[in-house]
C-alpha positions as a printed NumPy array, in Angstrom:
array([[  5.552,  -7.836,   6.139],
       [  3.556,  -8.347,   9.043],
       [  2.872, -11.932,  10.761],
       [  0.352, -13.259,  13.373],
       [  1.587, -13.39 ,  16.887],
       [  1.82 , -17.563,  16.972],
       [  4.103, -17.184,  13.791],
       [  5.697, -14.632,  15.7  ],
       [  6.438, -16.974,  19.084],
       [  7.222, -19.971,  17.14 ],
       [ 10.222, -17.665,  15.653],
       [ 11.201, -16.442,  19.254],
       [ 11.405, -19.83 ,  20.576],
       [ 13.995, -20.75 ,  17.586],
       [ 15.867, -17.728,  18.892],
       [ 15.817, -18.823,  22.686],
       [ 12.607, -16.164,  23.72 ],
       [ 10.768, -18.037,  26.349],
       [  7.026, -17.981,  25.461],
       [  4.073, -19.841,  26.845],
       [  3.286, -23.025,  25.553],
       [  0.363, -22.29 ,  22.802],
       [ -1.381, -24.153,  19.876],
       [ -2.772, -22.175,  16.618],
       [ -6.798, -23.302,  15.443],
       [ -8.786, -22.896,  12.853],
       [-11.762, -24.145,  13.982],
       [-13.581, -24.495,  17.766],
       [-12.811, -28.504,  17.99 ],
       [ -9.165, -27.77 ,  17.281],
       [ -9.323, -24.83 ,  19.915],
       [-10.976, -27.717,  22.21 ],
       [ -8.282, -30.415,  21.292],
       [ -5.685, -28.144,  21.999],
       [ -6.575, -26.724,  25.4  ],
       [ -6.544, -30.748,  26.339],
       [ -3.139, -31.182,  25.062],
       [ -2.232, -28.156,  27.101],
       [ -3.263, -29.995,  29.871],
       [ -6.695, -29.533,  30.464],
       [ -6.077, -26.156,  33.004],
       [ -6.68 , -22.643,  32.462],
       [ -6.199, -21.474,  29.188],
       [ -5.977, -17.905,  27.075],
       [ -8.492, -18.015,  23.546],
       [ -6.915, -15.533,  21.679],
       [ -8.107, -13.789,  18.375],
       [ -5.506, -13.537,  15.525],
       [ -5.458, -10.727,  13.981],
       [ -3.024,  -7.919,  12.609],
       [ -3.696,  -5.046,  14.987],
       [ -2.983,  -4.438,  18.346],
       [ -6.087,  -3.893,  21.312],
       [ -7.544,  -7.408,  20.688],
       [ -7.886,  -7.757,  24.307],
       [-10.116,  -4.704,  24.33 ],
       [-12.053,  -5.378,  21.441],
       [-13.251,  -8.707,  22.952],
       [-10.707, -11.038,  21.509],
       [ -8.575, -12.214,  23.729],
       [-10.569, -14.191,  26.867],
       [ -9.578, -16.785,  29.334],
       [-11.157, -20.28 ,  29.546],
       [-11.179, -22.431,  33.232],
       [-12.304, -25.542,  31.163],
       [-12.9  , -27.231,  27.82 ],
       [-16.691, -26.151,  27.786],
       [-15.095, -22.636,  28.319],
       [-13.097, -22.985,  25.673],
       [-15.481, -23.84 ,  23.198],
       [-17.828, -21.286,  24.615],
       [-14.65 , -18.63 ,  24.144],
       [-13.305, -19.827,  20.906],
       [-17.022, -20.216,  19.502],
       [-17.651, -16.056,  20.272],
       [-14.186, -15.307,  18.647],
       [-13.604, -17.395,  15.799],
       [-15.467, -15.583,  12.707],
       [-16.372, -12.541,  14.656],
       [-15.331,  -9.08 ,  13.132],
       [-13.055,  -7.711,  15.64 ],
       [-12.804,  -3.992,  16.228],
       [ -9.689,  -2.619,  17.979],
       [ -8.338,   1.054,  17.597],
       [ -6.162,  -0.15 ,  15.152],
       [ -8.425,  -2.08 ,  12.417],
       [-10.822,   0.867,  11.403],
       [-14.413,   0.664,  12.136],
       [-15.005,  -2.304,  10.089],
       [-12.756,  -4.393,  12.04 ],
       [-11.018,  -7.511,  11.206],
       [-12.463, -11.099,  10.691],
       [-10.783, -13.82 ,  12.671],
       [-10.188, -16.581,  10.898],
       [ -7.359, -18.38 ,  13.387],
       [ -7.01 , -18.689,  17.179],
       [ -4.416, -19.073,  19.495],
       [ -5.094, -21.363,  22.403],
       [ -2.176, -20.872,  25.079],
       [ -1.794, -21.963,  28.394],
       [ -2.47 , -19.51 ,  31.049],
       [  0.277, -17.631,  32.892],
       [  0.388, -16.437,  36.625],
       [  1.361, -12.678,  36.111],
       [  3.342, -10.871,  39.025],
       [  4.337,  -7.849,  36.401],
       [  3.45 ,  -6.87 ,  33.214],
       [  6.571,  -4.709,  30.951],
       [  7.031,  -3.647,  27.46 ],
       [ 10.086,  -4.884,  25.129],
       [ 10.696,  -3.541,  21.331],
       [ 13.305,  -2.95 ,  18.939],
       [ 13.279,  -0.899,  16.154],
       [ 15.952,   0.424,  13.372],
       [ 17.042,   4.013,  14.322],
       [ 17.645,   6.262,  11.2  ],
       [ 19.809,   8.765,  13.538],
       [ 22.256,   6.215,  15.282],
       [ 21.99 ,   3.795,  12.458],
       [ 21.855,   0.981,  15.218],
       [ 18.966,  -0.966,  16.408],
       [ 16.884,   0.636,  19.513],
       [ 16.116,  -1.74 ,  22.563],
       [ 13.118,   0.174,  24.247],
       [ 12.022,  -1.164,  26.925],
       [  9.395,   0.068,  29.964],
       [  8.096,  -0.839,  33.132],
       [  4.878,   0.172,  31.747],
       [  3.715,  -3.326,  29.836],
       [ -0.033,  -4.313,  28.6  ],
       [ -0.978,  -0.578,  27.371],
       [ -0.007,   1.361,  24.388],
       [  3.542,   2.205,  24.255],
       [  2.7  ,   5.951,  22.495],
       [  0.468,   6.494,  25.726],
       [  3.417,   5.618,  27.694],
       [  5.696,   8.057,  25.606],
       [  3.265,  10.36 ,  25.66 ],
       [  2.533,  10.624,  29.827],
       [  5.44 ,   9.229,  31.551],
       [  8.496,   9.352,  29.143],
       [ 10.798,   8.937,  31.492],
       [  9.635,   5.145,  31.906],
       [ 10.914,   4.104,  28.747],
       [ 14.398,   3.231,  28.633],
       [ 16.656,   2.971,  25.445],
       [ 19.929,   1.311,  24.363],
       [ 21.368,   1.313,  21.139],
       [ 22.955,  -1.909,  19.783],
       [ 26.464,  -1.419,  18.107],
       [ 25.861,  -4.079,  14.851],
       [ 29.899,  -5.386,  15.539],
       [ 28.603,  -6.69 ,  18.317],
       [ 25.17 ,  -7.208,  19.014],
       [ 23.277,  -6.709,  22.286],
       [ 25.715,  -7.017,  24.699],
       [ 24.858,  -8.694,  28.41 ],
       [ 25.63 ,  -5.899,  29.675],
       [ 23.671,  -4.01 ,  27.774],
       [ 20.39 ,  -6.161,  28.395],
       [ 20.877,  -6.792,  31.919],
       [ 21.036,  -2.941,  32.729],
       [ 17.904,  -2.369,  30.82 ],
       [ 16.221,  -5.484,  32.462],
       [ 17.058,  -3.918,  36.058],
       [ 15.594,  -0.37 ,  34.908],
       [ 12.691,  -1.572,  34.4  ],
       [ 12.382,  -3.588,  37.356],
       [ 13.1  ,  -7.601,  36.445],
       [ 14.471,  -8.592,  40.279],
       [ 18.189, -10.118,  40.664],
       [ 17.334, -14.081,  40.499],
       [ 15.02 , -13.357,  37.103],
       [ 17.875, -10.693,  35.888],
       [ 20.086, -13.812,  33.97 ],
       [ 16.694, -15.19 ,  32.106],
       [ 15.881, -11.818,  30.89 ],
       [ 19.29 , -11.131,  29.308],
       [ 19.184, -14.067,  27.466],
       [ 15.827, -13.177,  26.471],
       [ 16.514,  -9.904,  25.285],
       [ 19.467, -11.324,  23.798],
       [ 17.436, -13.837,  21.966],
       [ 14.946, -11.594,  20.777],
       [ 17.832,  -9.058,  19.459],
       [ 19.43 , -11.805,  17.268],
       [ 15.837, -12.647,  16.017],
       [ 15.19 ,  -9.318,  15.176],
       [ 18.719,  -9.115,  13.518],
       [ 18.813, -12.188,  11.653],
       [ 15.219, -12.545,  10.208],
       [ 15.7  ,  -8.693,   8.785],
       [ 12.717,  -7.312,  11.274],
       [ 11.656,  -3.888,  10.815],
       [  9.512,  -3.801,  14.393],
       [  9.945,  -6.881,  17.153],
       [  7.76 ,  -5.843,  19.913],
       [  6.47 ,  -8.061,  22.925],
       [  3.894,  -6.143,  24.826],
       [  3.551,  -7.534,  27.353],
       [  6.827,  -9.36 ,  28.572],
       [  5.642, -10.798,  31.878],
       [  7.277, -11.705,  34.813],
       [  5.231, -14.852,  36.296],
       [  4.696, -14.868,  40.005],
       [  7.525, -18.252,  39.801],
       [  9.965, -15.637,  38.899],
       [  9.971, -16.735,  35.111],
       [ 10.282, -13.993,  32.365],
       [  7.973, -14.763,  29.223],
       [  6.634, -13.297,  26.017],
       [  3.134, -13.221,  26.055],
       [  2.567, -11.433,  23.135],
       [  4.582, -10.909,  19.914],
       [  4.405,  -8.553,  17.332],
       [  7.493,  -9.274,  14.302],
       [  7.014,  -7.149,  10.798],
       [  9.572,  -7.455,   8.226],
       [ 11.537,  -5.558,   5.449],
       [  9.787,  -6.605,   2.558],
       [ 12.814,  -5.262,   0.63 ],
       [ 14.96 ,  -8.736,   2.786],
       [ 12.195, -11.197,   1.99 ],
       [ 13.501, -12.996,  -0.946],
       [ 16.397, -13.814,   1.466],
       [ 13.973, -15.165,   3.81 ],
       [ 11.159, -17.808,   1.748],
       [ 10.449, -19.434,   4.852],
       [  9.015, -16.094,   6.455],
       [  7.265, -15.059,   2.953],
       [  5.266, -17.954,   3.016],
       [  4.046, -17.555,   6.54 ],
       [  2.2  , -14.1  ,   5.106],
       [ -1.805, -13.717,   5.5  ],
       [ -3.457, -12.256,   2.913],
       [ -6.263, -12.435,   4.331],
       [ -5.123,  -9.897,   6.68 ],
       [ -4.34 ,  -7.48 ,   4.124],
       [ -5.978,  -4.922,   1.895],
       [ -7.221,  -6.953,  -1.391],
       [ -5.77 ,  -3.813,  -3.507],
       [ -2.887,  -3.463,  -1.962],
       [ -2.348,  -7.215,  -2.415],
       [ -3.103,  -6.578,  -5.866],
       [ -1.007,  -3.709,  -6.788],
       [  1.899,  -5.863,  -5.073],
       [  1.314,  -8.651,  -7.722],
       [  2.207,  -5.464, -10.472],
       [  5.423,  -4.11 ,  -8.091],
       [  3.001,  -1.042,  -7.203],
       [  3.706,   0.344,  -4.133],
       [ -0.087,   1.465,  -2.941],
       [ -1.894,   2.047,   0.171],
       [ -5.797,   2.64 ,   0.563],
       [ -6.813,   5.772,   2.437],
       [-10.2  ,   7.557,   2.969],
       [-10.855,  10.305,   0.135],
       [-12.219,  10.151,  -3.184],
       [ -9.619,  11.308,  -5.363],
       [ -6.919,   8.805,  -6.593],
       [ -3.549,   9.462,  -7.147],
       [ -0.779,   8.248,  -9.451],
       [  2.63 ,   9.524,  -9.181],
       [  6.126,   8.319,  -9.714],
       [  8.448,   8.53 ,  -6.381],
       [  7.244,   8.665,  -3.094],
       [  8.131,  11.995,  -1.941],
       [  6.302,  13.464,  -4.975],
       [  3.186,  11.239,  -3.767],
       [  3.433,  12.578,  -0.43 ],
       [  3.639,  16.378,  -1.802],
       [  0.746,  15.573,  -4.238],
       [ -1.464,  14.309,  -1.448],
       [ -0.144,  17.482,   0.434],
       [ -1.082,  19.279,  -1.832],
       [ -4.725,  18.451,  -2.569],
       [ -5.722,  18.375,   1.019],
       [ -4.431,  22.238,   0.925],
       [ -7.08 ,  22.803,  -1.811],
       [ -9.755,  20.886,   0.026],
       [ -9.607,  17.564,  -1.066],
       [ -8.991,  14.361,   0.105],
       [ -6.745,  11.488,  -1.407],
       [ -7.887,   8.501,  -1.829],
       [ -5.17 ,   6.452,  -2.003],
       [ -0.81 ,   6.657,  -2.268],
       [ -0.048,   4.951,  -5.495],
       [  4.012,   5.17 ,  -6.379],
       [  4.528,   3.51 ,  -9.948],
       [  8.123,   3.669,  -9.506],
       [ 10.548,   4.781, -11.98 ],
       [  9.994,   2.091, -14.584],
       [  6.581,   2.538, -15.085],
       [  5.213,   0.626, -18.526],
       [  1.571,   1.072, -19.965],
       [  1.101,  -2.197, -18.382],
       [  1.678,  -0.962, -14.826],
       [ -0.027,   2.181, -15.588],
       [ -2.93 ,   0.211, -16.53 ],
       [ -2.986,  -2.115, -13.73 ],
       [ -2.949,   1.184, -11.589],
       [ -5.706,   2.681, -13.125],
       [ -7.87 ,  -0.611, -12.276],
       [ -6.506,  -0.672,  -8.87 ],
       [ -7.578,   2.968,  -8.402],
       [-11.259,   2.27 ,  -9.463],
       [-11.975,  -0.544,  -8.078],
       [-12.49 ,   1.537,  -4.963],
       [-16.125,   2.987,  -4.848],
       [-15.227,   5.931,  -3.489],
       [-12.973,   6.787,  -6.102],
       [-14.545,  10.144,  -7.996],
       [-11.48 ,  11.51 ,  -9.719],
       [ -7.812,  10.903, -10.767],
       [ -4.81 ,  12.993, -10.689],
       [ -1.76 ,  11.662, -12.047],
       [  1.342,  13.806, -11.699],
       [  4.723,  12.564, -13.128],
       [  8.169,  13.575, -12.974],
       [ 10.071,  12.632, -15.969],
       [ 12.891,  11.934, -14.912],
       [ 14.482,   8.414, -15.43 ],
       [ 10.285,   7.591, -16.163],
       [  9.583,   9.249, -19.688],
       [  6.391,  11.433, -19.998],
       [  5.854,  10.165, -23.66 ],
       [  5.74 ,   6.566, -21.526],
       [  3.5  ,   7.387, -18.907],
       [  1.137,   9.317, -21.304],
       [  0.845,   5.983, -24.049],
       [  0.182,   4.439, -20.734],
       [ -2.451,   6.797, -19.223],
       [ -4.421,   6.715, -22.74 ],
       [ -4.224,   2.795, -23.414],
       [ -5.478,   2.672, -19.897],
       [ -8.297,   5.581, -19.658],
       [ -9.664,   3.49 , -23.121],
       [ -9.472,   0.175, -21.773],
       [-11.153,   0.6  , -18.482],
       [-13.499,   3.269, -20.095],
       [-12.83 ,   5.503, -17.506],
       [-16.154,   7.556, -16.269],
       [-14.215,  10.076, -13.666],
       [-12.365,  13.369, -14.395],
       [ -8.903,  12.906, -15.026],
       [ -6.279,  15.619, -14.81 ],
       [ -2.687,  14.997, -16.015],
       [  0.439,  17.174, -15.1  ],
       [  3.813,  16.121, -16.012],
       [  7.243,  17.933, -15.558],
       [ 10.458,  16.515, -17.303],
       [ 11.962,  14.101, -20.004],
       [  9.664,  14.543, -23.534],
       [  7.037,  16.362, -21.707],
       [  6.188,  17.83 , -25.091],
       [  5.987,  14.385, -26.344],
       [  3.954,  13.251, -23.76 ],
       [  1.351,  16.473, -23.775],
       [  0.913,  15.889, -27.403],
       [ -0.045,  12.4  , -27.051],
       [ -3.057,  13.451, -24.323],
       [ -4.25 ,  15.746, -26.656],
       [ -3.938,  13.76 , -29.841],
       [ -6.086,  10.889, -27.965],
       [ -8.968,  12.773, -28.278],
       [-10.564,  11.595, -24.549],
       [-11.542,  14.271, -21.986],
       [ -8.239,  14.742, -20.129],
       [ -7.751,  17.903, -18.402],
       [ -4.43 ,  19.275, -18.315],
       [ -2.603,  21.104, -15.689],
       [  0.858,  22.447, -16.166],
       [  2.067,  22.813, -11.589],
       [  1.054,  21.081,  -8.703],
       [ -1.235,  23.62 ,  -7.526],
       [ -2.832,  24.185, -10.564],
       [ -3.679,  20.308, -11.065],
       [ -4.443,  20.06 ,  -7.14 ],
       [ -6.939,  23.315,  -7.899],
       [ -8.404,  21.362, -11.273],
       [ -9.151,  17.776,  -9.869],
       [-10.644,  19.246,  -6.222],
       [-12.83 ,  21.453,  -8.604],
       [-13.879,  18.65 , -10.525],
       [-15.126,  16.719,  -8.121],
       [-16.99 ,  19.38 ,  -6.287],
       [-18.76 ,  19.526, -10.018],
       [-20.052,  16.057, -10.057]])
């Protein structure tokens, strides 16, 4: 789960991560009022969407007066903001953050993720802040410095100070930066975050170290422990089909193709999409119904896939282990009848109660195309799409 920058900064401050003062706003008038509350000086009006690259897309503007705040807020609020992370359709801006200006001397980068290789949290930092960390990694990897955190000890002052020095923090600001990094680790650890990123982390001309941005992602599987964080979810920022899928405990991600995929198991789902691509097709989604799918779940899955106007055919690929093939077959038949399926449907199933499942499909009288293996299933679904 993702949250907005202003929400991330509120969490940061609880853990001692210093940020500029700022106020979230939902209207132009609120933005003007916020600027006055911040002292009426230089402010930054920032679009709040779940995507990076907002500044390049025109979603971050400096204002030097109340009149400019009104002008900039009017320009940003309601705009369809397109960045390299939103896709060509962009994302509508419904919220703003009005923040006091900062006298920036240097922009840095700090991020934390879980490193699976070491099974520890990895602190990454760079002197090259304010730009995509992927670009830094590709062009100047020597400028990315890492520290791995022992979960028994947390991020030590020695580790934090060493990383701070490597990215160019002067001795006078070392204590503040060390405390900020340790606070960031506590925030990451105690909220079950999967990503914590500050880009840029700034050193001001007055020697302060501040988080000028905040990006926090959380492990969905741990949200039951953090109802206060779950409450921050903004459904307007998410794909409506993905939101609907989550209501049925379905793992669904929209893609750009025209072949709907319903599979049980994430690994099999990835292999299925790869096989479709191998034979010249393009998957319209990733959809894992899981090991405990019911007829109701399968029906919901069909409805979600068919809500996408791009879908021209559906491939169901099931391995019957915990999930029995006859259960899936019953669900497929019920779903096809309920939604009055009008696109080609290819079904491949192997495993527990496979023969019973296949008989259910045949006896249904529906024009279901059967396949014996993944390659055959992919070839048949691609041929069905091309024949439409």
